[in-house]
C-alpha positions in Angstrom: -9.2 5.3 5.6 -11.3 2.3 4.6 -8.5 0.0 5.7 -7.9 1.8 9.0 -11.7 1.7 9.9 -11.6 -2.0 9.3 -8.4 -2.6 11.3 -6.1 -3.3 8.4 -3.1 -1.5 6.9 -0.8 -1.8 3.9 2.3 -1.2 6.0 3.5 1.6 3.6 4.9 4.8 5.0 3.6 8.1 3.4 6.8 8.3 1.4 6.5 4.7 0.2 2.9 5.3 -0.8 3.8 8.4 -2.7 6.6 6.6 -4.5 4.2 3.8 -5.5 1.7 6.3 -6.9 4.5 8.1 -8.8 5.8 4.8 -10.2 2.3 3.8 -11.4 1.7 7.3 -12.9 5.0 7.1 -14.8 4.2 3.6 -16.0 7.3 2.0 -14.6 5.7 -0.3 -12.0 4.9 -3.9 -12.9 1.6 -5.3 -11.7 3.3 -8.0 -9.6 5.4 -5.4 -7.8 2.4 -3.2 -7.2 0.5 -6.1 -5.7 3.5 -6.9 -3.5 3.7 -3.3 -2.2 0.0 -3.2 -1.5 -0.2 -6.3 0.7 -2.8 -5.7 3.4 -2.3 -6.9 6.9 -4.7 -7.1 9.9 -3.9 -4.8 12.8 -3.7 -6.1 16.3 -7.0 -6.3 18.1 -5.4 -4.3 20.9 
């Protein structure tokens, strides 16, 4: 929500976000890979 209000997004689908959360919870995600998956991009000014 915070990102959307500020016209930014991670680019993750709901399924990808869920997979990321599950990987972190299981302890199988490496910090660098987490950071790569959470890259934030600005949305078009539209």
